[in-house]
C-alpha positions, 0 to 999 in steps of 0.5 A: 500500500505504501508503494502505491501512495509513493507512485501516485505522489510521483505521478501527481508531481510529474503531472504538475511539473509538466502543466506548469512548464507548458505554454498557457497560450491556449488559455489566452484570447485570440486577440492576445495570441495573434500579437507578434510577427507571423509569416505566411508559409502556405496557402492550400485550397480545397474544393472545385476550381479556384486559384490562390492567386486570386487571394489578397495575401499569399506570402509575406510577413505580418506584425500584429500589434496589441492596439489593433494595428499591423505592418505587412511586408510582401515578398517584394519588401513593400511595406503596408500599414493597417489594422486587424480585428478578430471577431468572435461569432457564436451560432448555436453551439459553435463559436468561430473566430474571424479575422479582418485585415486592412493594409495600405502602402502609403508610397503607392496608395495601394489598399489590401484587404482580406476577411478570413471566416475562421481562424484556428490556432494549432499551437503557439507558433502556428495558426490557420485562417480560412476564407471561402468562395463559392466552390473553394475554401482556402486555408492560409498557414501562418507561422512565427 
């Protein structure tokens, strides 16, 4: 009986140490988790027809700031400044986080905008953002 108590105590101690040592990022709101610098690493499409070339953002780096502002640098190193907003939607038993991005290149006056229907964090250093057209869903992968 004494050995069983020691085993339970050891297992409990290991579990507590693992929990304390792991990232608590999943406990943060999406508004807090997205803050930082993210690179688009991949864009995948599922469905009929469609090409990712029709999307506004297919490459580049975003820096999302806490105040809702952002900086976007495309693959040609053009810099855009703008805003971002995460919108939480609840319908029936389903909660979805959507992401709205608007960025302006003040040199060329080009305005870029995108609305992602669903954002999902797959870890501290990876999230996906999905957008849909009539026949295709595009999933953009962002990594730190």
